[in-house]
Backbone as a ProteinNet text record, in pm:
[ID]
protein_1_A
[PRIMARY]
MMSSSSGFFAICLLHSAIAITCGGLMMFYRDEISLIGHSPETAARLQGSTPHDRLLISTSDSFAGLLLFAIGFLLFMVAFVRDRDFQAFFAKGCALLHLSMAFWRVLFERRLEDLAWDWPRQIVGDFLLSLSWVLFLVYSWREKYD
[TERTIARY]
-379.3	-338.8	-489.9	-462.9	-589.9	-675.9	-755.6	-772.4	-746.5	-787.7	-793.2	-835.3	-1010.1	-1056.9	-1011.8	-997.2	-1037.5	-832.5	-729.2	-669.3	-638.4	-762	-749.8	-841.8	-928.5	-991.4	-869.3	-838.8	-696.5	-581.1	-554.6	-487.6	-603.8	-680.3	-805	-807.3	-824.6	-871.6	-711.9	-574	-480.6	-488.1	-428.4	-450.6	-543.2	-667.2	-767	-687.3	-691.7	-631	-586.6	-460.4	-301.5	-343.4	-461.4	-505.2	-610.2	-699.3	-759.4	-711.8	-618.9	-553.3	-413.5	-339.7	-277.6	-349.6	-507.8	-598.6	-614.7	-680.7	-731.4	-636.8	-485.3	-389.6	-369	-383.4	-294.4	-407.8	-578.7	-653.4	-604.5	-638.2	-640.3	-516.7	-423.8	-250.4	-194.6	-157.3	-89.5	1.2	83.6	164.5	296.9	159.7	297.8	293.3	245.2	253	374.2	411.9	439.9	637.9	667.2	758.7	827.6	729.2	713.3	765.4	754.6	784	911.5	916.4	1056.9	1079.9	1244	1331.9	1264.7	1271.3	1201.8	1220	1353.1	1402.1	1303.1	1268.2	1222.3	1051.4	1013.9	873.6	856	952.3	937.4	916.5	992.3	1022.8	887.6	817.7	715.1	633.6	562.3	490.3	451.1	527.3	509.2	583.2	598.2	685	573.3	467.6	393.6	213.2	196.4	6.4	-95.9	-22.2	-110.1	-39.7	52.2	120.4	65.4	70.5	42.5	-130	-156.3	-272.2	-339.4	-276.7	-265.4	-271.3	-103.9	-64.9	-137.6	-185.1	-273.4	-397.5	-469.3	-593.3	-593.5	-469.1	-449.2	-355	-306.1	-308.5	-410.1	-500.9	-640.2	-734.5	-728.8	-773.6	-757	-532	-487.3	-513	-592.6	-588	-714.4	-813.4	-967	-982.6	-885.4	-860.8	-782.8	-731.9	-725.9	-802.3	-830	-940.7	-1064	-1143.3	-1206.3	-1137.1	-1011	-934.4	-988.2	-930.6	-983.9	-1088.6	-1189	-1300.9	-1368.8	-1317.9	-1386.4	-1297.7	-1166.4	-1072.6	-1189	-1229.2	-1295.6	-1412.5	-1471.1	-1598.6	-1572.4	-1413.2	-1390.9	-1374.6	-1345.2	-1285.4	-1368.8	-1538.3	-1628.7	-1657	-1604.7	-1618.9	-1578	-1655.1	-1611.8	-1587.2	-1588.1	-1590.9	-1418	-1341.2	-1203	-1152	-1257.9	-1226	-1178.6	-1263.9	-1259.4	-1116.3	-1146.7	-1039	-924.3	-847.9	-774.1	-729.9	-806.6	-828.6	-805.3	-862.1	-795.5	-630.2	-616.8	-504.5	-350.1	-412.6	-277.5	-310.1	-398.6	-394.4	-355.3	-384	-315.5	-124.6	-102	41.6	63.5	-4.3	39	40.9	-74.2	-54.3	39.3	53.7	185.1	358.9	328.1	479.7	482	358.8	398.5	474	332.4	418.9	514.3	618.8	768	803.6	775.1	854.3	837.4	717.6	719.5	815.6	834	900.9	1088.6	1078.3	1248.6	1308.8	1159.1	1205.4	1152.5	1077.8	1035	1080.5	1061.2	1052.6	1175	1299.3	1482.3	1469.4	1459.7	1492.5	1483.4	1354.3	1280.3	1426.5	1448.3	1576.1	1542.4	1458	1316.3	1311.4	1254.2	1234.7	1296.4	1434.8	1550	1607	1591	1587.5	1518.8	1405.9	1317.7	1206.8	1287.9	1208.8	1228.5	1377.8	1424.2	1337.3	1325.8	1214.5	1056.2	1058.8	909.4	887.3	1011	988.7	989.4	1057.4	1026.1	902.4	863.1	710.5	633.2	631	538.1	543.9	678.7	723.4	678.3	690.1	643.2	423.8	396.4	277.8	219.8	295.9	293.3	323.2	388.6	464	339	267.9	163.3	65	-29.5	-49.1	-26.7	171	202.4	175.4	196.1	209.7	72.6	-62.5	-149.7	-191.7	-151.9	-169.3	-112.9	40.5	74.9	30.3	-48.7	-86.2	-212.9	-287.4	-414.7	-391.9	-285.5	-283.5	-222	-164.9	-80.2	-192.1	-327.4	-424.5	-506.1	-528.2	-566.6	-520.9	-417.9	-377.4	-302.3	-325.5	-314.8	-430.1
-3606.2	-3465.7	-3348.2	-3280.9	-3194.6	-3064.2	-3053.2	-2997.8	-2858.4	-2776.4	-2602.1	-2561.3	-2596.2	-2563.7	-2563.2	-2743.8	-2808.5	-2761.4	-2669.9	-2562.3	-2480.7	-2428.1	-2273.8	-2286	-2386.4	-2466.7	-2409.6	-2539.7	-2557.7	-2440.1	-2372.5	-2224	-2124.3	-2126.5	-2050	-2067.9	-2195.2	-2220.5	-2209.2	-2209.5	-2212.4	-2096.4	-2037	-1863.1	-1813.5	-1801.9	-1808.4	-1841.2	-1989.6	-1992.2	-1943.1	-1862	-1835.6	-1706.5	-1597.8	-1510.2	-1463	-1573.5	-1604.9	-1619.4	-1677.8	-1725.7	-1640.7	-1537	-1383.4	-1335.2	-1301.2	-1221.2	-1256.4	-1366.1	-1376.7	-1335.8	-1380.5	-1378.9	-1249.6	-1167.1	-996.3	-971.8	-1007.4	-892	-983.9	-1113.5	-1112.1	-1181.1	-1212.3	-1193.1	-1110.3	-964.5	-912	-854.5	-911.1	-829.6	-1022.7	-1167.7	-1273.7	-1256	-1253	-1271	-1168.7	-1024.6	-917.5	-1035.9	-1088	-1106.8	-1245.7	-1323.6	-1384.3	-1373	-1317.8	-1210.5	-1118.7	-1046.6	-999.3	-1046.7	-992	-1013.4	-907.8	-951.7	-924.6	-739.5	-726.6	-543.9	-463.2	-544.7	-529.5	-467.7	-559.2	-610.9	-470.3	-463.5	-341.4	-220.3	-168.3	-98.7	-100.7	-153	-156.4	-146.8	-127.5	-123	26.2	88.4	270.8	298.5	404.1	455.4	531.9	578.4	647.3	596.2	588.2	494.5	563.8	675.3	738.7	618.5	645.3	604.8	388	295.3	208.8	172.4	231.5	239.7	253.5	369.9	404.3	292.7	202.6	112.3	-41	-42.4	-166.5	-160.2	-4.9	-23.3	-5.3	47.9	-9.4	-174.1	-233.8	-385	-440.3	-436.6	-512	-427.1	-339.8	-321.9	-423.7	-422	-428.3	-605.7	-648.2	-814.3	-812.9	-748.2	-741.2	-752.2	-600.3	-666.1	-781	-850.6	-939.3	-1060.7	-1046.2	-1217.6	-1169.1	-1102.9	-1029	-1079.1	-993.7	-1042.2	-1232.8	-1328.7	-1416.5	-1493.5	-1480.9	-1493.3	-1516.8	-1322	-1341.9	-1435.5	-1424.5	-1612	-1673.8	-1730.5	-1897.9	-1835.5	-1740.5	-1743.1	-1746.2	-1733.7	-1743.5	-1862.5	-1923.4	-2048.3	-2150.6	-2070.9	-2184.7	-2121.6	-1998.6	-2001.1	-2060.9	-2106.3	-2254.2	-2139.7	-2036.4	-2020.7	-1953.3	-2073.4	-1985	-1911.5	-1849.4	-1667.1	-1594.3	-1540.6	-1520.2	-1568.1	-1705.6	-1775.2	-1745.7	-1728.9	-1643.5	-1557.2	-1449.3	-1309.4	-1257.8	-1333.5	-1336	-1385.4	-1511.7	-1541.7	-1420.2	-1400.5	-1211.6	-1114.2	-1150.2	-1017.3	-1000.8	-1189.6	-1186.4	-1216.4	-1264.5	-1213.9	-1145.6	-1011.6	-888.2	-849.2	-852.9	-821.9	-883.5	-965.9	-1009.6	-962.5	-923.1	-889.9	-789.3	-740.2	-551.2	-541.5	-617.1	-579.2	-593.2	-751.5	-769	-639.1	-594.7	-445.2	-348.1	-326.4	-264.9	-238.3	-399.4	-364.6	-376	-367.3	-398	-182	-155	40.8	76	22.6	92.1	38.5	-75.5	-103.6	-115.6	-162	-175.8	-60.1	34.6	196.3	137	121.6	115.8	102.7	145.7	84.9	-42	-44.1	-133.1	-294.7	-253.1	-367.9	-444.3	-383.9	-387.5	-537.2	-632.5	-737.2	-840.9	-781	-835.3	-894	-785.9	-753.2	-880.3	-947	-1059.6	-1201.6	-1206.6	-1279.6	-1278.9	-1158.7	-1185.3	-1142	-1117.9	-1096	-1257.9	-1373.7	-1493.7	-1516.4	-1474	-1515	-1513.7	-1340.1	-1316.5	-1351.2	-1389.6	-1478.1	-1593.9	-1672.9	-1811.1	-1790.4	-1711	-1722.5	-1633.9	-1505.3	-1527	-1653.1	-1696.9	-1795.5	-1951.1	-1958.6	-2047	-2006	-1872.5	-1798.9	-1869.8	-1820.4	-1786.7	-1944	-2060.3	-2206.4	-2228.6	-2164.2	-2230.6	-2154.7	-2043.9	-2019.9	-2074.4	-2089.3	-2198	-2340.7	-2385.2	-2515.4	-2481.6	-2384.7	-2375.9	-2358.8	-2304.1	-2253.5	-2380.9	-2477.7	-2536.8	-2650.5	-2668.2	-2762.9	-2674.5	-2555.5	-2460.5	-2489.6	-2513.3	-2523.3	-2618.3	-2751.8	-2952.7	-2941.1
-1520.3	-1485.7	-1402	-1345.3	-1307.2	-1377.2	-1468.7	-1538.6	-1471.4	-1623.9	-1525.5	-1438.8	-1450.5	-1369.1	-1225.7	-1201	-1065	-1018.1	-1109.7	-1048.9	-971.9	-1057.1	-1034.8	-884.2	-921.8	-759.1	-627.4	-640.3	-559.4	-530.2	-620.9	-591.1	-518.6	-604.8	-500.5	-341.1	-329.5	-223.1	-125.5	-161.8	-94.3	-82.7	-183.1	-166.1	-21.9	-45.6	6.8	166.8	191.3	370.8	406.4	282.5	348.2	434.6	318.2	333.3	449.4	480.8	571.6	719.2	755.2	826.8	857	794.5	816.5	870.8	779.3	799	991	1028.6	1121.7	1245.3	1230.2	1284.6	1338.4	1224.9	1249.9	1342.5	1353.1	1400.7	1541.9	1556.3	1697.3	1780.4	1702.8	1738.7	1772.4	1705.2	1648.1	1707.5	1852.7	1881	1866.7	1922.3	1864.6	1745.1	1622.8	1505.7	1425	1482	1508.1	1547	1663.6	1736	1618.1	1546.2	1483.1	1335.6	1281.8	1126.8	1164.3	1257.5	1250	1428.6	1391.3	1585.3	1643	1769.7	1940.6	1865.1	1865.5	1858.4	1769.3	1623.3	1579.4	1553.3	1636.6	1659.2	1734	1915.1	1957.7	1894.5	1800.2	1729.7	1678.1	1645.2	1495.9	1521.8	1719.8	1779.7	1828.2	1806.3	1838.3	1967.9	2040.9	2147.3	2247.4	2181.4	2303.4	2251.8	2379.2	2388.9	2269.6	2264.2	2104.6	1974.7	1995.9	1862.1	1881.4	1975.9	1976	1984.7	1974.5	1909.3	1801.2	1776.5	1615.2	1522.5	1559.2	1480.3	1509.6	1607.4	1653.7	1559.1	1532.5	1496.4	1321	1273.6	1150.7	1106.9	1225.2	1152.1	1181	1276.4	1306.5	1158.4	1122.2	939.8	843.8	904.1	766.6	774.2	844.1	865.6	819.5	874	880	664.6	631.9	482.8	396	464.2	449	435.9	542.4	574.6	490.9	370.9	339.5	203.4	211.5	31.1	20.2	168.4	165.6	130.1	183.4	149.5	29.2	-66.2	-181.3	-300.1	-170.4	-291.8	-294.1	-191.9	-139.1	-239.3	-249.6	-385.3	-486.3	-519.8	-652.3	-712.7	-641.8	-652.1	-726.3	-669.7	-755.4	-877.2	-931.1	-1073	-1188.9	-1276.3	-1372.4	-1506.8	-1551.3	-1647.5	-1677.9	-1778.2	-1749.1	-1844.9	-1923	-1994.2	-1852	-1736.3	-1580.1	-1558.3	-1467.3	-1424.1	-1475.1	-1605.9	-1663	-1663.8	-1665.3	-1606.2	-1503.1	-1375.1	-1228.9	-1222.1	-1273.1	-1274.4	-1278.4	-1419.8	-1460.5	-1364.9	-1335.1	-1233.5	-1093.5	-1058	-859.8	-932.2	-1017.6	-1078	-1067.1	-1187.6	-1129.4	-1026.7	-958	-801.9	-699.2	-727	-630.7	-658.8	-796.3	-852.4	-876.5	-790.7	-753.8	-678.5	-517.7	-407.8	-380.7	-445.3	-490.7	-516.2	-603.2	-662.3	-567.7	-525	-422.3	-262.8	-233.9	-170	-163.8	-244.7	-359.2	-390.1	-378.4	-440.8	-316	-177	-66.9	60	60.4	193.3	249.5	184.2	152.5	209.3	196.2	289.8	428	437.8	615.7	678.1	765.4	867.1	971.7	1023.9	1100.6	975.2	875.6	799.2	691.5	739.6	641.3	657.3	727	695	693.4	661.6	625	507.9	415.5	324.8	166.8	185.7	97.8	102.6	226.2	258.5	242.8	248.1	223.8	49.9	-47.3	-149.8	-234.8	-129.4	-165.4	-213.9	-47.2	-60.9	-156.8	-181.9	-330	-401.9	-442.3	-617.4	-591.4	-461.1	-425.8	-492.5	-444	-455.2	-637.7	-675.3	-829.8	-918.2	-844.1	-925.3	-937.8	-828.5	-885.3	-966.1	-1014.5	-1036	-1227.1	-1236.6	-1437.5	-1430.3	-1350.3	-1321.8	-1433.5	-1338.5	-1398.6	-1477	-1568.9	-1666.8	-1794.4	-1745.6	-1862.3	-1848	-1785.2	-1760.6	-1837.8	-1883.8	-1876.6	-2053.7	-2076.1	-2244.7	-2297.1	-2245.1	-2258.6	-2327.2	-2233.2	-2207.8	-2336.5	-2350.8	-2479.7	-2609.6	-2625.8	-2747.3	-2818.1	-2761.7	-2712.2	-2816.9
[MASK]
++++++++++++++++++++++++++++++++++++++++++++++++++++++++++++++++++++++++++++++++++++++++++++++++++++++++++++++++++++++++++++++++++++++++++++++++++

């Protein structure tokens, strides 16, 4: 079995690859990704109705993609940290972040008419990402107390 530091390394690289890929796609292929993530009707409504709205939404999506790309790069750098206390602290923070995002989706995104059908699928993704960190924590606790 993997030691906790190699498990941490693998989870960080996986999350980093997901974040960098999604961020890059959001920046450069916004319309295509919107069609994949939503139905064509929803994607058209989310693009805005005026040229000014389209520009603002496009700029916002590009910055969100850039932020996601930067988070992926940060995760890549953190993957090489070997301090077990930091790894546990970081894993707890990431699990809490993903669970908070799922909570946000349940409380607010489900109320948006255009996103009403997308939030359950996204919550599953949030829970799966959080579960990877929780499993790392359980494995590292088991290793620590054995």
